[in-house]
C-alpha positions as CSV (number, residue, x, y, z in Angstrom):
1,M,-38.4,-86.6,160.9
2,P,-39.3,-84.6,164.0
3,K,-41.6,-81.7,163.5
4,A,-40.3,-78.2,164.5
5,S,-43.4,-76.8,166.3
6,R,-43.9,-73.2,167.6
7,R,-43.8,-74.6,171.1
8,D,-40.5,-76.2,170.5
9,A,-39.2,-73.0,168.9
10,L,-40.2,-70.9,172.0
11,K,-38.0,-73.2,174.1
12,S,-35.1,-73.1,171.7
13,A,-32.2,-70.8,171.2
14,G,-33.2,-70.7,167.6
15,L,-36.2,-68.5,168.3
16,G,-34.1,-66.4,170.6
17,A,-31.9,-65.8,167.6
18,L,-34.9,-64.7,165.6
19,L,-36.1,-62.3,168.2
20,F,-32.7,-60.8,169.3
21,G,-30.7,-61.1,166.1
22,L,-28.3,-63.8,167.5
23,P,-28.0,-66.5,164.8
24,A,-28.2,-69.8,166.7
25,G,-26.1,-72.5,165.2
26,S,-23.9,-69.8,163.7
27,D,-20.6,-68.4,164.8
28,A,-21.0,-69.0,168.5
29,A,-21.8,-72.7,168.1
30,S,-19.7,-73.5,165.0
31,P,-16.0,-73.3,164.0
32,A,-14.9,-70.0,162.6
33,S,-14.8,-69.7,158.9
34,A,-11.5,-69.1,157.1
35,R,-10.7,-65.7,155.8
36,G,-9.9,-64.9,152.2
37,V,-9.3,-61.7,150.2
38,E,-10.5,-58.6,152.0
39,G,-11.3,-60.8,155.0
40,Q,-14.1,-62.4,153.2
41,R,-15.1,-65.7,154.6
42,R,-14.2,-68.8,152.6
43,A,-15.0,-72.5,153.0
44,D,-11.5,-74.0,152.8
45,L,-10.1,-74.0,156.3
46,G,-6.5,-74.8,155.1
47,D,-6.2,-78.1,157.1
48,G,-7.8,-80.5,154.7
49,T,-11.3,-79.6,155.7
50,F,-13.9,-77.1,154.7
51,L,-16.8,-75.4,156.4
52,N,-20.0,-74.5,154.5
53,P,-21.1,-72.4,152.6
54,I,-18.8,-73.1,149.6
55,M,-20.4,-70.0,148.0
56,A,-21.3,-67.4,150.5
57,G,-24.1,-64.9,149.8
58,D,-26.8,-65.2,147.2
59,H,-26.0,-68.3,145.1
60,P,-29.3,-70.2,144.9
61,D,-30.4,-73.2,142.8
62,P,-26.9,-74.4,142.0
63,S,-26.4,-76.2,138.7
64,I,-23.1,-78.0,138.5
65,L,-21.3,-79.7,135.6
66,K,-18.4,-82.1,135.8
67,D,-16.3,-81.7,132.6
68,G,-13.3,-84.0,132.9
69,A,-11.2,-82.7,135.8
70,D,-13.0,-79.4,135.8
71,Y,-16.2,-78.4,137.5
72,Y,-18.4,-75.5,136.4
73,M,-21.3,-74.1,138.4
74,T,-23.9,-71.3,137.9
75,F,-26.9,-70.1,139.9
76,S,-30.2,-68.2,139.6
77,T,-29.4,-64.5,139.0
78,F,-32.9,-63.1,138.8
79,E,-32.9,-59.4,137.8
80,A,-29.1,-59.0,137.9
81,Y,-27.5,-58.5,134.4
82,P,-25.1,-59.6,133.1
83,G,-26.4,-62.8,134.5
84,L,-25.6,-66.5,134.9
85,L,-22.0,-66.0,136.0
86,I,-20.2,-69.4,135.5
87,W,-17.7,-70.4,138.2
88,H,-14.8,-73.0,137.9
89,S,-13.2,-75.3,140.4
90,R,-11.0,-78.4,140.5
91,D,-11.8,-79.4,144.1
92,L,-15.5,-78.4,144.5
93,V,-14.6,-76.1,147.4
94,N,-12.6,-73.2,145.9
95,W,-14.2,-71.4,143.0
96,Q,-13.2,-68.7,140.5
97,P,-15.4,-66.8,138.1
98,V,-15.1,-67.5,134.4
99,T,-17.7,-65.5,132.5
100,A,-21.3,-64.2,132.6
101,A,-23.2,-66.1,129.9
102,L,-26.3,-64.0,129.7
103,T,-26.1,-60.4,128.7
104,R,-29.6,-59.6,127.3
105,N,-32.4,-59.0,129.8
106,I,-34.9,-61.8,129.1
107,G,-36.6,-61.5,132.5
108,S,-36.0,-62.7,136.1
109,V,-33.7,-65.7,135.8
110,W,-34.7,-68.7,137.9
111,A,-33.1,-72.1,138.5
112,P,-31.0,-72.7,135.3
113,E,-29.5,-76.0,134.1
114,L,-25.9,-76.1,132.9
115,C,-25.0,-79.2,130.9
116,K,-22.7,-80.5,128.1
117,H,-23.8,-82.8,125.3
118,K,-21.6,-84.0,122.4
119,G,-18.9,-81.4,123.1
120,R,-21.3,-78.4,123.2
121,Y,-22.3,-76.5,126.4
122,Y,-26.0,-75.6,127.0
123,L,-27.8,-73.4,129.5
124,Y,-31.5,-73.9,130.0
125,I,-33.0,-70.8,131.6
126,P,-36.5,-70.4,133.1
127,T,-37.6,-66.7,133.4
128,K,-40.5,-64.6,134.5
129,Q,-41.0,-61.5,132.3
130,T,-41.1,-58.8,135.0
131,K,-41.2,-55.9,132.5
132,T,-44.3,-57.2,130.5
133,P,-48.0,-57.4,131.6
134,G,-49.1,-60.7,132.9
135,S,-45.6,-61.8,134.2
136,K,-45.2,-64.4,131.4
137,T,-43.1,-67.4,132.3
138,T,-41.1,-69.4,129.8
139,S,-37.8,-71.2,129.3
140,W,-34.9,-70.4,127.0
141,V,-31.7,-72.0,125.8
142,I,-28.3,-70.6,125.0
143,W,-25.2,-72.5,123.9
144,A,-21.5,-72.2,123.4
145,D,-18.7,-74.4,122.0
146,D,-16.3,-73.0,124.7
147,I,-17.4,-72.6,128.3
148,R,-15.8,-69.1,128.2
149,G,-18.0,-68.1,125.4
150,P,-19.1,-66.5,123.3
151,W,-22.6,-67.7,124.2
152,S,-25.5,-67.6,121.8
153,D,-28.4,-65.3,121.9
154,P,-31.3,-66.8,123.9
155,I,-33.8,-69.0,122.1
156,D,-37.4,-69.1,123.5
157,L,-38.5,-72.8,124.1
158,N,-42.1,-71.6,124.7
159,L,-42.7,-73.5,128.0
160,P,-45.2,-71.1,129.8
161,D,-46.3,-73.5,132.5
162,H,-43.1,-74.8,134.0
163,I,-39.9,-73.8,135.7
164,D,-36.6,-75.4,136.6
165,P,-35.6,-77.4,133.5
166,G,-33.2,-80.4,134.1
167,H,-31.5,-81.9,131.2
168,A,-31.4,-85.7,130.7
169,V,-30.4,-88.2,128.0
170,G,-32.3,-91.5,127.7
171,E,-30.9,-94.9,127.1
172,D,-31.8,-94.5,123.4
173,G,-30.0,-91.2,123.1
174,A,-33.1,-89.0,123.2
175,R,-32.8,-85.7,125.0
176,W,-35.3,-84.5,127.6
177,L,-36.0,-81.6,129.9
178,Y,-37.5,-82.6,133.2
179,L,-39.7,-79.8,134.6
180,S,-41.4,-78.7,137.7
181,G,-44.5,-80.7,138.9
182,G,-43.1,-84.1,137.8
183,D,-43.4,-83.3,134.1
184,R,-41.0,-83.5,131.1
185,V,-40.7,-82.5,127.5
186,R,-38.7,-84.0,124.6
187,L,-35.9,-82.0,123.1
188,A,-34.8,-81.9,119.5
189,D,-31.4,-83.6,118.9
190,D,-29.7,-80.2,118.8
191,G,-31.2,-79.2,122.1
192,L,-32.5,-75.9,120.7
193,S,-36.3,-76.7,120.5
194,T,-38.9,-79.0,122.0
195,I,-40.9,-81.8,120.4
196,G,-44.5,-82.1,121.4
197,A,-46.1,-81.0,124.6
198,P,-45.0,-81.6,128.2
199,E,-46.1,-84.8,129.7
200,H,-46.6,-85.9,133.4
201,V,-44.3,-88.8,134.3
202,Y,-43.8,-88.7,138.0
203,D,-45.9,-88.2,141.2
204,P,-43.4,-86.9,143.8
205,W,-43.2,-88.3,147.3
206,H,-45.2,-86.2,149.8
207,Y,-44.2,-85.3,153.3
208,P,-46.6,-85.8,156.3
209,A,-49.4,-83.3,156.4
210,E,-48.5,-81.9,159.8
211,W,-45.0,-80.7,158.8
212,D,-44.5,-76.9,158.6
213,V,-43.9,-76.1,155.0
214,E,-44.6,-73.3,152.5
215,S,-46.2,-75.4,149.8
216,F,-45.8,-78.8,148.0
217,S,-44.1,-77.2,144.9
218,P,-42.2,-80.1,143.3
219,E,-39.4,-78.4,141.4
220,G,-35.7,-78.4,140.6
221,P,-35.7,-81.9,138.9
222,K,-32.1,-83.2,138.3
223,V,-31.5,-86.5,136.6
224,T,-28.2,-88.5,137.2
225,R,-27.4,-91.9,135.7
226,H,-25.4,-94.2,138.0
227,G,-25.0,-97.9,137.5
228,D,-28.2,-99.5,136.3
229,Y,-30.5,-96.7,137.3
230,Y,-31.6,-93.1,136.5
231,Y,-32.0,-91.1,139.7
232,L,-34.4,-88.3,139.7
233,I,-33.9,-85.7,142.5
234,L,-36.4,-83.0,143.3
235,A,-37.1,-80.3,145.9
236,V,-40.5,-80.1,147.6
237,G,-41.9,-78.0,150.5
238,G,-41.3,-74.5,149.1
239,T,-38.0,-72.8,148.9
240,A,-38.6,-70.2,151.6
241,G,-41.3,-69.7,154.3
242,P,-40.9,-71.9,157.3
243,P,-37.3,-72.9,157.8
244,T,-38.4,-76.5,158.0
245,G,-40.2,-76.5,154.6
246,H,-37.6,-77.0,151.9
247,M,-36.3,-80.6,151.4
248,V,-34.7,-83.0,148.9
249,I,-36.4,-86.2,147.7
250,A,-35.4,-88.8,145.1
251,A,-36.7,-91.6,143.0
252,R,-35.1,-94.1,140.5
253,S,-35.9,-96.0,137.4
254,R,-34.1,-98.5,135.2
255,S,-35.4,-96.5,132.2
256,I,-35.6,-92.7,131.5
257,N,-39.3,-93.5,130.7
258,G,-40.0,-94.9,134.2
259,P,-41.7,-96.2,136.2
260,W,-40.2,-94.3,139.1
261,E,-39.6,-95.9,142.5
262,Q,-39.6,-93.6,145.5
263,H,-36.4,-93.5,147.7
264,P,-37.3,-95.4,150.9
265,R,-35.5,-92.8,153.1
266,N,-37.2,-89.6,151.7
267,P,-36.6,-86.8,152.5
268,L,-32.8,-87.0,152.1
269,V,-32.2,-83.5,153.2
270,H,-34.5,-81.6,155.5
271,T,-34.1,-78.8,158.1
272,A,-35.8,-80.4,161.1
273,S,-35.2,-77.8,163.8
274,L,-34.9,-74.1,164.1
275,E,-31.7,-74.6,166.1
276,E,-29.9,-75.9,163.0
277,K,-27.4,-73.5,161.3
278,W,-28.8,-74.0,157.8
279,W,-32.5,-73.5,157.0
280,S,-34.7,-74.3,154.0
281,R,-32.2,-76.7,152.6
282,G,-33.0,-78.1,149.2
283,H,-32.7,-78.0,145.4
284,A,-29.9,-80.6,145.2
285,T,-27.7,-82.1,142.4
286,L,-25.4,-85.1,142.5
287,V,-21.9,-84.8,141.1
288,E,-19.0,-87.3,141.0
289,G,-16.0,-85.9,143.0
290,P,-12.4,-85.6,141.8
291,K,-11.4,-88.9,143.5
292,G,-14.4,-90.9,142.3
293,D,-16.5,-90.3,145.4
294,W,-19.8,-88.5,145.3
295,W,-21.1,-85.2,146.5
296,G,-24.2,-83.1,146.5
297,V,-24.7,-79.4,146.1
298,Y,-27.8,-77.6,147.3
299,H,-28.8,-74.3,148.8
300,G,-30.0,-73.0,152.2
301,Y,-30.6,-69.9,154.2
302,E,-28.2,-69.2,157.0
303,N,-29.9,-69.1,160.5
304,G,-30.6,-65.5,161.3
305,F,-29.4,-64.2,157.9
306,W,-32.2,-64.4,155.3
307,T,-30.8,-61.2,154.0
308,L,-27.8,-63.1,152.5
309,G,-30.2,-65.1,150.3
310,R,-29.8,-68.8,149.6
311,Q,-26.2,-69.9,149.8
312,T,-24.5,-72.9,148.2
313,L,-23.7,-75.9,150.4
314,L,-21.7,-79.0,149.7
315,A,-22.3,-82.4,151.4
316,P,-20.8,-85.9,151.0
317,V,-23.0,-88.5,149.3
318,T,-22.6,-92.3,149.9
319,W,-24.1,-95.2,148.0
320,S,-25.6,-98.1,149.8
321,A,-25.7,-101.8,148.9
322,D,-29.3,-101.4,148.0
323,G,-28.4,-99.0,145.2
324,W,-29.7,-95.9,146.9
325,F,-27.7,-92.8,147.9
326,D,-27.8,-90.7,151.1
327,F,-26.5,-87.2,152.0
328,G,-24.1,-86.8,154.9
329,G,-22.9,-83.8,156.8
330,G,-25.9,-83.4,159.1
331,D,-26.9,-79.7,159.4
332,L,-23.5,-78.8,157.9
333,S,-22.4,-76.7,160.9
334,Q,-19.2,-78.6,161.3
335,P,-16.1,-79.0,159.1
336,I,-16.1,-81.8,156.5
337,K,-13.1,-83.4,154.8
338,K,-12.3,-81.8,151.5
339,P,-13.1,-83.8,148.3
340,L,-9.5,-83.2,147.1
341,P,-6.6,-82.9,149.6
342,G,-4.1,-80.2,149.1
343,P,-3.5,-76.5,149.9
344,A,-6.2,-73.9,149.5
345,T,-6.3,-72.4,146.0
346,P,-7.7,-68.9,145.2
347,H,-11.4,-68.5,145.8
348,G,-13.9,-65.8,145.0
349,L,-12.8,-62.3,144.0
350,A,-11.9,-59.1,145.6
351,L,-14.9,-56.7,145.7
352,S,-12.7,-53.6,146.0
353,D,-12.5,-51.9,142.6
354,D,-10.2,-49.1,141.5
355,F,-12.1,-49.1,138.2
356,T,-9.0,-49.6,136.0
357,A,-10.2,-53.1,134.9
358,D,-13.6,-54.2,133.6
359,K,-15.4,-56.1,136.4
360,Y,-18.9,-55.7,134.8
361,G,-20.5,-59.1,134.8
362,R,-17.9,-60.7,137.1
363,Q,-18.6,-58.4,140.1
364,W,-21.0,-55.7,139.1
365,N,-24.5,-56.2,137.7
366,L,-27.3,-53.7,136.9
367,F,-30.7,-54.4,138.4
368,N,-33.4,-55.2,135.8
369,P,-31.7,-53.0,133.2
370,A,-33.3,-51.6,130.1
371,A,-31.9,-52.5,126.7
372,D,-29.7,-49.4,126.5
373,E,-28.6,-49.5,130.2
374,T,-25.0,-50.4,129.6
375,S,-24.6,-47.1,127.7
376,R,-24.7,-45.4,131.1
377,I,-21.4,-47.0,132.2
378,R,-18.0,-45.7,131.2
379,R,-14.6,-46.4,132.7
380,E,-11.8,-43.9,132.1
381,N,-8.5,-43.3,134.0
382,G,-9.6,-45.2,137.2
383,I,-13.0,-43.5,137.3
384,L,-16.4,-45.1,136.8
385,H,-18.7,-42.7,135.1
386,L,-22.4,-43.6,135.7
387,A,-25.0,-41.5,133.8
388,A,-27.9,-40.6,136.0
389,R,-31.3,-42.2,135.3
390,G,-34.6,-42.1,137.1
391,E,-35.5,-40.1,140.1
392,A,-34.4,-42.4,142.9
393,P,-32.7,-45.8,143.4
394,S,-36.1,-47.4,142.6
395,S,-36.0,-46.2,139.0
396,S,-32.2,-45.8,138.4
397,A,-31.1,-49.5,137.8
398,P,-28.4,-49.4,140.4
399,L,-25.0,-51.1,140.0
400,L,-24.8,-54.0,142.6
401,C,-22.6,-56.8,143.8
402,V,-22.9,-59.9,146.0
403,A,-21.3,-59.8,149.5
404,G,-21.4,-63.0,151.5
405,D,-20.1,-61.8,154.9
406,L,-22.2,-61.4,158.1
407,A,-20.5,-58.0,158.7
408,Y,-18.8,-55.7,156.3
409,E,-18.3,-52.2,155.2
410,F,-17.8,-50.5,151.8
411,E,-16.9,-46.9,150.8
412,C,-16.3,-44.9,147.7
413,D,-15.2,-41.4,146.6
414,I,-18.2,-39.9,144.7
415,E,-18.4,-36.8,142.6
416,I,-21.6,-35.5,141.0
417,D,-22.7,-33.0,138.4
418,P,-25.2,-30.3,139.2
419,G,-28.7,-31.9,139.2
420,T,-27.3,-35.4,139.9
421,R,-28.1,-37.4,143.0
422,A,-25.8,-40.4,143.9
423,G,-24.8,-42.5,146.7
424,L,-24.3,-46.0,148.3
425,L,-27.0,-48.5,148.9
426,L,-28.0,-51.8,150.5
427,F,-30.4,-52.9,147.9
428,Y,-32.9,-55.8,147.9
429,D,-35.2,-54.6,145.1
430,S,-36.7,-51.5,143.7
431,S,-39.2,-51.4,146.5
432,L,-36.9,-52.3,149.4
433,Y,-33.5,-50.7,150.0
434,C,-31.7,-48.3,152.3
435,G,-28.7,-46.1,151.8
436,L,-27.2,-42.6,151.8
437,G,-26.9,-40.3,148.8
438,F,-26.5,-36.6,148.2
439,D,-27.0,-33.7,145.8
440,E,-24.9,-30.5,145.8
441,N,-26.9,-29.1,148.8
442,T,-28.4,-32.0,150.8
443,F,-27.9,-35.5,152.0
444,I,-30.6,-37.9,150.8
445,T,-31.5,-40.7,153.2
446,H,-33.2,-43.9,152.1
447,Q,-35.0,-46.4,154.3
448,Y,-37.6,-49.1,153.5
449,G,-37.3,-48.1,149.8
450,I,-38.4,-44.5,150.4
451,E,-36.8,-41.2,150.9
452,R,-36.6,-40.3,154.6
453,G,-35.0,-36.9,154.8
454,R,-32.7,-34.3,153.3
455,P,-30.4,-32.7,155.9
456,A,-27.8,-30.1,154.8
457,N,-24.7,-31.4,153.0
458,P,-21.6,-29.4,153.9
459,H,-19.3,-31.2,151.3
460,G,-20.9,-30.0,148.1
461,R,-20.6,-32.1,145.0
462,R,-17.8,-34.5,146.1
463,M,-17.4,-36.6,149.2
464,H,-16.4,-40.0,150.5
465,L,-19.3,-42.2,151.7
466,R,-19.1,-45.4,153.8
467,V,-21.8,-47.9,154.7
468,R,-21.2,-50.4,157.5
469,N,-23.6,-53.4,157.8
470,N,-22.6,-55.1,161.1
471,R,-25.0,-58.1,161.4
472,H,-27.9,-56.0,160.2
473,I,-27.1,-52.9,162.2
474,V,-26.4,-50.2,159.5
475,S,-24.4,-47.0,160.0
476,F,-23.3,-44.4,157.5
477,H,-20.1,-42.3,157.5
478,T,-19.0,-39.3,155.5
479,S,-15.6,-37.7,154.8
480,A,-14.2,-34.8,152.8
481,D,-10.8,-36.5,152.3
482,G,-11.3,-40.3,153.0
483,Q,-9.1,-40.0,156.1
484,S,-11.2,-38.2,158.7
485,W,-14.7,-39.7,159.0
486,T,-17.9,-38.4,160.6
487,R,-20.7,-40.8,161.6
488,F,-24.0,-39.8,160.0
489,D,-26.8,-39.2,162.5
490,R,-29.2,-41.8,161.1
491,G,-28.8,-45.6,161.7
492,M,-30.9,-48.5,160.6
493,E,-31.7,-52.2,161.3
494,V,-32.2,-54.3,158.2
495,S,-32.8,-57.9,159.3
496,G,-36.3,-57.8,157.7
497,Y,-35.0,-56.9,154.2
498,H,-35.5,-60.4,152.8
499,H,-37.7,-62.7,150.8
500,N,-40.1,-63.8,153.6
501,V,-41.0,-60.1,154.0
502,R,-40.8,-58.8,150.5
503,G,-40.8,-61.8,148.2
504,G,-38.6,-62.1,145.1
505,F,-36.0,-64.6,146.3
506,L,-33.2,-62.0,146.4
507,M,-30.6,-60.8,148.8
508,L,-29.5,-57.4,150.3
509,R,-26.6,-56.3,148.1
510,P,-24.1,-53.4,148.3
511,G,-24.4,-51.0,145.4
512,L,-24.0,-47.6,143.7
513,Y,-26.7,-45.4,142.2
514,A,-27.0,-42.2,140.2
515,A,-30.3,-40.5,139.6
516,G,-31.6,-37.2,138.2
517,K,-29.6,-35.5,135.5
518,G,-25.9,-35.5,134.4
519,E,-23.6,-38.2,135.8
520,A,-21.8,-39.4,138.9
521,R,-18.1,-40.3,139.0
522,F,-17.0,-43.1,141.4
523,R,-13.4,-43.6,142.4
524,N,-11.8,-46.3,144.5
525,F,-14.6,-48.5,145.8
526,I,-13.2,-50.3,148.9
527,Y,-14.8,-53.4,150.5
528,R,-13.7,-55.1,153.8
529,A,-15.2,-57.8,155.9
530,L,-15.5,-57.1,159.6
């Protein structure tokens, strides 16, 4: 694999994109994405092909399950609760939400594993305890007899030194969790506890020392049985940092107990150039397609848009005469033939919300909520009542959603009580966000996660606010009636609101907040892609 050096980058359009905000390998060089509800981009082009991503916006560490003719997939949801929203598809390209499986805050949710064993569904969930001293790491399990729920309360598996559990069943029927670092631990037959201590069973393939990576970090182990072999797939190189770091490797064994033979063509997926459309590609899983062919899902950052987080990508997989598999699709900047021919089916969900139906968990999530946080939310007669908490967005557990478009705007009619401060946000985490709020006398501007100013508010305790994020250029607009709009006199640029600046593996999300005393009432949230 060629090394992407700094000298090469200086010569490339890729670095020009970094410096001037023009995403090389993106819209100008690639076919236009299809448009779905509200103009949101979608993968299905309607002509028998699709263009990645299949899940736009922050959908990292995809865990996919084939269940007969149905496919289910979920992702890392970190501090967003309800978490672990499960999605359903029949063709691997078009997806619809089913249910959020995790409702109790057990920490920051990292790469989960969704699987089915003897008719029961399981989710294995690694977390970091962000609200407790020492940032304890462990893994949990929840289960359900119906994918739609109800899902059980989380059970702590007491695995403090590992992340990214991957479920496997051996040739003797024994159940295992494969873990980060090339380790594994035995599961009890019911899958709800471990037996013994983790053991080291595999030394992952290592890339050349001169490659630009973040760290070795072997993680995301997934085990697939195909023919006479078990195939073990991992990610190495670090999930962020240099765009060329993350990659997919594999090994195989005739027994779940090894020994493991390295794939002769490792790495199987690797961003080799800053000019590619998709960066930091890795964390893959194999899945059999609806026509008996094979596919792989993994994640990647879109060139120039780290702010969207790691998005889910789909690539064809072929099996060779030597019994090994390879990923196709190149850098995934061009259309690919769909796994299942036929017309496009519904995909995603509308983000506009008139608050007459409950979209909590499907669209809206609270950021790192306290145990009683849901008591703040009440819907009544098309109005979302949000009780104020904290003094600012940083301490108010804002209500957020995932938007996967490169340019979009959202607006809402907001009314506040005396003593309440509320508004609209682009929120990364409690230390990094921007937005515009107001109290009954002043506007409140937020930038870099801090309050920046309080100019006079002529509208009083009710107004319409709009936020426009046009490829990282942010503007705010205000209105008394939702018809005649005035551009606010402060604008922002937010291309640096992402993991490689702040950490945390998150994305910049649209959201609502209410702080101070009393409550805010939100009416008619409208989203549109630009």
